[in-house]
C-alpha positions, 0 to 999 in steps of 0.5 A, a space after each residue: 317486441 313491446 309488451 303491448 304489441 305482444 298482447 294485441 297479437 296474442 288476443 288475435 290468436 285467441 280470437 282465431 281459435 275461439 278460446 271463449 268456446 272452451 276447450 272443446 271449441 278450441 279443439 274443434 277449431 284447431 282440427 278444422 284449421 289443421 285440415 284446411 291448412 293441410 290441404 293448402 300445404 299439399 297444394 304448395 308442395 305440388 307447386 314447389 315440385 312443379 316449379 323446381 322441375 327444369 323440364 316444366 320451366 316453359 309452362 311456369 314462365 307462361 302461367 306464373 303471372 296469371 297465377 299471381 294475379 289470381 293470388 291477389 284476387 283471392 287475397 283481397 276478396 276472400 275475406 269478403 266472401 268468407 265474412 272475415 273482416 271482423 276477425 281482426 281487433 278494432 285497433 282504434 280503441 287502443 289509441 288511448 294507450 301509449 302506442 304510436 300510430 305507426 306501430 298500430 299500423 304495423 300491428 294491423 299489417 301483421 294481423 292481415 296475415 290471419 286472413 290469408 295464411 293459405 296464400 302465404 303457404 302457396 307462395 312459399 311453395 312456389 318460391 322454394 320451387 323456383 329457388 331450387 330450379 337449377 335453370 333459374 338464378 338463385 335468390 331472385 324468386 324469394 326476394 320478389 315474392 316477399 315483396 309481392 306478399 308485402 304489397 298484398 298485406 299493405 293493400 289488404 290493410 287499407 281495403 279493410 278500413 275502406 270497406 268498413 266505412 262503405 258498409 256503414 252506408 246502406 246504399 254502398 252496402 247494397 251495391 257491394 253485395 250486388 257486386 259480389 253476387 254478380 262476381 260470383 255468377 260471372 264465371 258460370 256465365 262465361 263458361 256457358 256463353 263463352 268469352 266475348 272477343 272484346 273482353 279477350 282484347 281487354 284482358 290482354 291489357 292486364 298482362 302488361 309488364 307494369 302490373 304487380 303480378 307481371 313485374 313479380 313474375 319477371 323478377 322471380 324468373 330471373 328476368 330482372 330489368 330495372 323497370 320490373 324492380 321499379 314497378 313492384 317497388 312503386 306498387 308497394 309504396 302506393 299500397 303503403 300510402 293507401 294503407 296508412 291513409 285509410 288507417 289514419 282516416 278511420 282513426 280520425 273518424 272514430 275520434 271525431 265521433 267520440 268527441 261529438 258524442 261526449 259534447 252532447 249536452 247532458 241533463 244535470 243530475 241525469 242518472 245515466 250521466 252519473 253511471 258514465 262518470 262512476 268509474 272515474 271515482 274508483 279507477 285512475 286515468 286512463 283506465 277510467 276513461 276507457 271504461 267510461 268510453 265503453 259504457 257510452 258505446 254500449 248504451 248507444 249500441 242497438 239491441 
């Protein structure tokens, strides 16, 4: 692994533990994380025991696709409800360094692991349980669930940059907040009023064999037709294309914004422009360019 990528991942690890808060903050964050992930590890252990029991195989076969659908919803929407979109590094600022965009996108996909480690623990538990179940073919569950996790990582990386651009627009930001509030209230409304018959008929469409959760469930249970493999591979390829597209679009927009700002006519002899150019007198490029860019960004930031 290149030194630059190791430095990026280490910086993300420090952000997760809030090392800037000192030793006390690091210990407190570590204890909270330990309790949180211990609860999820316990749930993963229970699911592993359930999936490994041959007597409970009919229940597992009937509920696995629904479980995977809930896993996708939690994986993609929990960062919104927990306000953790900003926990990752802004990789666009690293474009001045000698790292190819493909590697930067790979780092972004790795950083998506930090948003939903709990779901990964649960998926590992389910995969281990299905692998140990004597009534199922060995090797099918781990392979399919690894592909399922990769699909979610790629999709999450694209959604992050899509939502960042949407949240920058006031109208779309208000619409997203309204949607989240309504989505949070919907389960209570359905419990109180019941699920309408038309909605039940619509929901049945979501369990078709072409959806990623249904295809993954069929593969994990040993029902491995060519159509299921084609479906999950197609969904993963689509998620990769979407993630790369959103990542590249965000980087282009950031670079275009920086160029437009730098092309603004500066008054000759301006003190502010002289302050911006000051690092180039003492630092070599590209370090001087990075420092100048940060100074301009700080000057434009709202107080």
